C-alpha positions in Angstrom: 129.6 -62.9 85.0 129.1 -63.0 81.3 127.9 -59.9 78.8 124.3 -59.8 77.8 125.7 -59.2 74.2 126.3 -62.0 71.4 129.9 -61.4 70.6 131.7 -61.1 73.8 132.2 -63.3 76.9 133.7 -62.5 80.4 135.4 -64.8 82.2 135.2 -66.1 84.7 132.2 -67.5 83.5 131.5 -68.9 86.9 132.9 -66.2 89.6 134.3 -66.7 93.1 134.7 -69.9 94.5 134.0 -73.2 91.9 137.3 -75.3 91.9 138.0 -77.7 89.7 135.4 -78.1 87.4 133.7 -81.3 85.6 131.3 -80.6 82.9 128.7 -83.0 80.7 126.1 -82.6 78.1 123.5 -84.1 77.7 121.3 -83.1 75.0 120.9 -79.1 74.1 121.9 -78.8 77.9 125.2 -79.0 79.9 125.7 -79.7 83.2 128.9 -78.7 85.9 129.9 -79.5 89.1 132.3 -78.0 91.6 134.1 -79.2 94.8 132.7 -77.7 97.9 135.3 -78.6 101.0 134.1 -78.1 104.5 130.9 -76.7 103.1 127.4 -77.8 103.1 125.2 -78.2 101.1 128.2 -79.6 98.8 128.5 -80.0 95.3 127.0 -77.3 94.0 125.6 -78.2 90.3 125.0 -75.8 87.3 123.0 -75.6 84.1 123.5 -73.9 80.8 122.5 -73.9 77.3 125.1 -71.9 75.7 128.3 -72.8 78.0 128.0 -69.1 79.0 125.4 -68.1 81.2 125.2 -70.5 84.2 122.7 -70.9 86.3 123.1 -73.1 90.2 120.1 -75.5 89.9 120.7 -76.9 93.1 123.4 -79.1 95.2 124.5 -82.9 94.6 125.1 -83.4 98.2 122.1 -82.2 100.2 121.3 -84.5 103.2 123.3 -85.7 105.6 123.5 -89.0 104.7 125.4 -88.1 101.8 127.7 -85.5 103.2 128.9 -86.4 106.5 131.6 -83.9 108.0 132.6 -84.1 111.4 132.6 -81.0 113.5 136.7 -81.6 113.6 136.9 -81.8 110.3 139.3 -79.3 109.1 138.6 -76.0 106.2 139.9 -77.2 103.0 139.1 -80.6 104.1 136.0 -82.3 102.6 134.3 -82.8 99.3 137.0 -82.6 96.8 137.4 -82.5 93.2 134.0 -84.1 91.2 133.3 -85.6 87.8 129.8 -85.1 86.4 129.5 -87.9 83.3 126.3 -88.5 81.5 125.8 -91.8 80.6 123.1 -94.2 79.6 120.2 -91.9 80.2 121.4 -91.5 84.0 123.9 -88.8 85.8 126.8 -90.4 87.6 128.5 -87.9 90.0 132.0 -89.1 91.5 134.2 -87.4 94.4 136.2 -87.8 97.2 135.4 -87.0 101.2 138.8 -86.8 102.7 137.0 -86.1 105.8 136.0 -89.9 106.7 133.9 -91.4 103.9 136.6 -91.8 101.0 135.6 -92.4 97.7 131.7 -91.8 96.8 129.3 -92.7 93.6 125.6 -91.1 93.2 123.3 -91.3 90.1 120.6 -89.5 89.3 118.0 -88.9 86.8 117.7 -85.3 86.8 121.3 -83.3 88.0 119.0 -80.6 89.9 118.2 -83.7 92.3 117.0 -85.3 94.2 120.9 -87.6 94.0 120.5 -91.0 95.7 122.3 -92.2 98.9 125.7 -92.8 98.1 127.9 -95.8 96.9 131.0 -96.4 98.4 134.0 -97.4 96.5 136.5 -98.8 98.9 138.4 -100.3 96.1 139.1 -96.7 95.0 142.1 -95.5 96.7 143.2 -92.1 96.0 141.4 -88.6 95.4 139.9 -86.5 91.9 138.3 -89.7 90.7 137.3 -90.3 86.8 134.4 -92.0 85.3 135.0 -92.9 81.4 132.7 -96.4 79.7 134.2 -98.4 77.4 132.4 -99.5 73.7 131.7 -102.8 76.0 130.2 -101.1 78.6 133.4 -101.2 81.5 133.4 -98.3 83.7 137.2 -97.1 84.0 137.5 -95.1 87.2 141.5 -93.0 87.0 142.0 -91.3 90.2 145.3 -88.4 90.9 148.7 -90.3 90.3 147.3 -91.3 87.0 146.4 -94.7 88.6 143.3 -96.8 87.4 140.3 -99.5 88.0 137.8 -101.4 86.8 134.5 -100.6 88.8 131.0 -101.3 88.5 129.5 -97.9 89.0 126.0 -99.8 90.3 127.6 -101.8 93.3 130.7 -99.8 93.7 132.5 -102.9 93.2 136.3 -102.9 92.0 138.0 -105.7 89.9 141.7 -106.1 90.7 144.4 -103.8 91.8 144.7 -100.2 90.0 147.4 -99.6 88.0 149.6 -96.8 87.2 148.4 -95.9 83.3 150.9 -92.8 83.2 153.4 -90.6 84.6 152.8 -87.2 83.8 155.2 -84.8 82.5 158.5 -86.1 83.9 159.6 -83.0 86.7 156.1 -82.3 87.4 154.8 -82.7 90.5 150.9 -83.8 91.2 149.7 -85.7 88.6 146.2 -85.1 89.4 142.7 -84.1 87.6 142.2 -86.9 85.5 139.9 -87.4 82.8 139.5 -89.9 80.2 137.4 -89.3 77.1 137.0 -91.7 73.7 137.2 -88.8 70.8 137.8 -90.5 67.2 140.3 -93.4 67.4 141.7 -92.6 70.4 141.2 -92.5 73.9 142.4 -89.1 75.4 143.6 -89.2 79.1 144.1 -84.9 80.9 145.6 -84.5 83.9 146.4 -81.2 85.6 150.2 -81.3 86.7 152.2 -78.7 89.1 149.9 -78.1 92.3 147.1 -76.1 92.1 149.1 -72.8 92.7 151.3 -70.5 89.8 152.8 -73.8 88.6 149.6 -75.6 87.4 149.0 -77.0 83.8 147.3 -78.9 82.0 148.4 -81.4 80.0 147.3 -84.7 77.9 147.9 -88.2 76.4 146.7 -90.3 73.9 146.5 -94.2 73.8 144.3 -96.8 71.7 142.7 -98.5 74.5 141.4 -96.9 77.9 144.1 -98.6 80.1 147.3 -96.9 77.8 149.7 -97.3 77.0 149.8 -93.4 77.1 151.2 -91.4 74.2 152.2 -88.1 75.6 151.4 -84.7 73.3 154.6 -82.9 72.2 153.3 -80.2 73.3 152.7 -80.7 76.9 151.6 -79.0 79.1 148.7 -77.5 76.4 147.9 -75.1 79.0 149.3 -73.4 81.4 150.1 -69.4 82.5 153.1 -70.5 84.7 156.1 -67.6 84.6 153.5 -65.0 83.0 152.1 -61.7 84.4 148.6 -63.1 82.8 145.9 -61.5 85.0 144.7 -64.8 84.7 146.6 -68.1 87.0 146.9 -71.1 88.3 145.3 -72.6 85.3 144.4 -76.1 85.3 141.9 -79.1 86.6 140.4 -78.6 83.4 137.2 -81.1 81.5 136.3 -81.0 78.0 133.1 -80.8 76.4 131.3 -81.0 72.7 129.4 -77.9 71.3 126.2 -78.4 69.4 128.9 -77.8 66.5 131.4 -80.0 66.9 133.5 -77.5 68.5 135.8 -78.1 71.5 135.6 -76.2 74.7 137.3 -77.0 77.6 136.3 -75.5 81.4 138.9 -75.1 83.9 139.7 -73.2 87.0 141.9 -69.9 87.6 142.9 -67.4 89.7 142.3 -63.5 89.5 145.0 -62.2 91.8 145.3 -58.8 92.6 147.9 -56.0 94.6 151.4 -56.2 94.5 153.8 -59.0 95.1 153.3 -61.8 95.4 149.9 -61.2 94.5 146.6 -62.0 96.4 143.8 -63.9 95.4 140.7 -63.9 97.4 137.6 -64.8 95.8 139.3 -68.7 95.1 139.7 -70.9 92.4 137.0 -69.8 90.1 135.9 -71.7 87.1 136.8 -69.9 83.4 135.7 -71.1 79.0 138.7 -71.5 76.5 138.1 -72.9 73.2 139.8 -75.7 71.6 141.0 -77.0 68.1 142.2 -80.0 67.3 145.4 -80.4 64.6 146.8 -83.8 63.9 145.1 -85.5 66.6 145.9 -83.1 69.3 143.8 -80.2 71.6 145.5 -76.9 70.8 143.8 -74.7 73.8 143.0 -71.1 72.3 143.9 -67.8 74.6 142.3 -67.8 77.6 141.3 -63.7 78.4 139.3 -62.6 80.8 137.1 -60.6 77.6 137.1 -63.8 74.6 135.0 -64.3 71.4 131.4 -65.5 72.6 130.9 -69.3 71.3 129.0 -69.1 67.7 125.9 -69.9 68.6 122.7 -68.3 70.1 123.7 -66.9 73.6 120.8 -67.3 76.0 121.2 -65.4 78.9 119.4 -67.3 82.4 117.8 -65.5 85.1 120.3 -62.9 87.1 119.8 -63.4 90.7 118.3 -60.7 92.4 120.1 -58.4 94.7 118.0 -58.9 98.0 117.2 -62.0 99.9 114.4 -61.5 101.8 113.7 -65.1 103.5 110.4 -65.6 101.9 110.9 -68.6 100.6 110.4 -71.9 102.9 113.9 -73.5 102.1 116.8 -71.4 101.3 118.2 -70.6 97.8 120.6 -73.5 96.4 123.9 -70.4 96.9 123.6 -70.4 100.3 126.3 -72.6 102.2 126.8 -73.4 105.7 129.9 -75.0 107.8 130.2 -78.7 107.9 126.0 -79.4 108.6 122.9 -77.4 109.0 120.3 -78.7 111.4 117.3 -77.4 111.0 116.7 -76.6 114.6 119.4 -73.6 114.2 118.5 -72.5 110.7 114.9 -71.9 109.6 113.0 -69.1 107.8 109.5 -70.9 109.4 110.2 -69.7 113.2 109.7 -65.9 112.1 108.0 -65.2 108.5 110.0 -63.5 105.9 112.6 -63.6 108.7 116.1 -65.8 108.4 116.6 -67.2 112.2 120.2 -68.7 113.3 120.2 -70.4 116.4 124.0 -70.2 117.8 125.9 -73.1 118.2 129.5 -72.2 118.2 130.4 -69.1 120.4 132.3 -67.0 117.3 133.8 -67.6 114.0 136.7 -68.9 115.6 134.7 -72.1 115.7 134.2 -75.4 113.4 130.7 -74.7 114.7 129.8 -71.9 114.3 126.0 -70.9 113.1 126.9 -69.4 109.5 125.1 -69.1 106.1 126.7 -67.1 103.4 127.3 -67.0 100.3 130.5 -67.3 97.5 132.0 -63.8 96.6 132.3 -63.4 93.3 133.2 -59.9 91.9 136.5 -58.3 93.3 134.1 -55.5 94.3 131.2 -55.8 96.4 128.6 -54.4 98.9 126.8 -56.5 101.6 123.9 -55.5 104.2 121.5 -57.5 106.3 118.7 -56.2 108.7 119.9 -58.3 111.8 117.5 -58.4 115.1 119.8 -59.8 117.5 117.3 -59.6 120.4 119.1 -60.8 123.7 120.9 -63.1 121.7 124.6 -62.0 119.4 125.9 -62.4 115.7 126.3 -60.7 112.6 127.7 -60.3 109.4 130.9 -61.6 108.6 133.7 -62.4 105.7 135.3 -65.4 106.2 138.1 -67.8 104.5 138.4 -70.3 107.4 137.9 -70.3 111.1 141.4 -68.5 111.5 141.0 -65.7 108.8 138.2 -63.8 109.0 136.6 -60.2 109.5 133.3 -59.7 110.8 130.5 -57.0 112.7 129.2 -58.9 115.5 125.5 -56.8 117.3 124.8 -57.7 121.3 123.3 -55.8 124.3 123.2 -52.4 122.2 126.8 -52.1 121.0 128.6 -53.6 117.4 132.1 -54.6 117.5 134.5 -55.6 114.2 136.6 -58.1 114.8 139.3 -59.4 112.9 141.1 -63.3 113.0 144.5 -63.3 111.5 145.9 -66.4 112.4 147.0 -66.8 116.1 145.7 -62.9 116.1 142.4 -61.6 117.6 141.5 -58.6 118.5 138.1 -55.7 118.7 139.3 -53.6 115.9 136.5 -51.2 116.3 132.8 -50.7 118.3 130.4 -48.1 118.4 126.7 -48.0 120.4 123.5 -48.5 118.7 120.2 -48.5 120.0 117.6 -51.2 120.4 116.0 -53.1 117.7 117.0 -54.2 114.1 120.4 -52.5 112.8 121.5 -52.7 109.3 125.1 -54.2 109.2 127.4 -53.4 106.1 130.6 -54.8 104.5 131.7 -52.9 101.1 135.3 -55.1 99.4 136.8 -52.3 97.2 139.5 -53.9 94.6 142.6 -52.1 94.6 142.6 -50.7 91.0 146.2 -49.6 90.7 149.0 -50.5 92.5 152.1 -47.9 93.3 153.9 -50.0 96.0 155.0 -53.6 95.5 153.5 -54.1 98.9 149.8 -52.9 98.3 147.4 -55.7 99.1 144.4 -56.6 96.8 141.6 -54.9 97.7 139.8 -53.1 101.3 137.4 -54.4 103.6 135.2 -51.7 105.4 132.8 -53.1 107.8 130.0 -50.6 109.8 126.9 -49.8 110.1 124.2 -47.7 108.3 121.8 -44.7 109.5 118.1 -44.9 109.0 119.1 -42.9 106.3 120.7 -44.9 105.0 124.4 -43.4 105.3 127.2 -45.5 105.9 129.3 -45.4 109.4 132.0 -46.8 108.7 133.6 -48.3 111.3 137.4 -49.5 110.2 138.5 -50.8 106.9 140.9 -53.7 107.0 143.7 -54.6 104.2 142.0 -57.8 102.3 145.2 -59.7 101.6 144.8 -61.3 105.2 141.8 -63.2 103.6 143.5 -64.9 100.8 145.0 -67.8 100.1 148.2 -66.7 99.3 148.5 -65.7 103.5 145.6 -68.4 105.0 146.4 -71.3 102.9 143.9 -73.7 101.9 141.6 -74.3 98.7 138.7 -72.5 99.5 137.6 -68.6 98.6 136.0 -65.9 100.5 132.7 -66.5 102.2 129.8 -63.5 102.5 128.0 -64.7 105.5 125.2 -64.0 108.7 126.3 -65.5 112.0 125.0 -66.3 115.3 127.5 -66.6 118.4 124.6 -66.4 121.1 121.3 -66.9 121.3 119.1 -66.9 118.3 119.1 -63.7 115.5 116.9 -63.0 113.3 117.6 -61.3 109.6 115.0 -60.1 108.1 116.8 -59.7 104.4 120.2 -60.2 103.1 121.9 -58.1 99.6 124.5 -58.4 97.7 125.7 -56.1 95.3 128.7 -56.2 93.1 130.3 -53.0 92.3 132.4 -53.9 89.1 130.6 -55.0 86.5 
């Protein structure tokens, strides 16, 4: 998270599972959207006044009519890379729902919402759609594969077939994440290449019209950390924005691998900030680092998210997410005042319809605690990557059980009796600071309960590598969550406490 000083920032500026950032500026305000995949609500929206401090102000897709995620949609399906733009007094958001609805476009006068019902785009084929308007008012939509079509964004109508406008760098796979900009005398086409793993990179081309032809930058890729030992890897999927002093900045995704070989990232792909200069009509990306000089204007820190959520509000805070949908009958703060009530659907975290409310892990080391009253039901606290990779502690029938699911293997690792009534469940994640053995994992996940005096009774400590993208695959990061697996479970509070900043 950013420091509160005025000379240095800490990258990532939006930590945790916040990939595929797209940014726009409206007056003195900046807004940013990220992918959300199988989680509901979808497409988190952030606001900043300084490009450094970001506050989540909502989720663009917060109604079932906007976001349809069938229960059989796989993890890392759902909503792929958005593009967020401000044009003609409105905000425009275009996304791909790979789990059934294809490309969709939404509008809003306030990016905090509400956002419109979806405008369907049957004539737009491909993921990572972009929007750009030329001087004549034409709207151009460019997608992965660097194909382009003219679009009426108010109706969804397309004009003519799409056409390939650039092939990217010869030999580089997966040209994707296109963004088209008019800057000075040229139209610039920014793309990601190499796949979103260790070979990820950013390249750019320019042309005199939005349709090209496009001339590639001689220095492509203009940003990559492939083949290096840099602590930030998988750098790509970038977007550009101009600061109030005329300077240019880039937001992009990257990961922070930990442990030994090959390195495991567990927080997902995060949002980073880096300065951009222009030399001979081409962008030159500055040094991307974990600690960097702040922009040359006053920083404006926003409100700090409190450690504890007391479930006192009628609606959940925007950082809470569920899996695929969130029926009000299964998740409410209104049934038992001051408590979050979860009513079970699926029988375990292995099920795609498990009742689940969680928040993204945003720090390499952290502590989560929750006071749970399971009554005659069952539920608890979990660290989830997907249905086949999760650790959790579940309370039921006077006992707590720690279960680990790693691929096809599932086992109860530890158990302990607990007295009747509410119980404090606790999970601590500790990053490995030094690696003496190349086989060392990135962190440990300690799971247990708290005694009334606050003493942590650790039931087990598990290797965190098995809840990483390098093991599980996919595009997401860890989510720390409360869940119900039987009956109704009540949670009085949930604490998320960073331990490394």
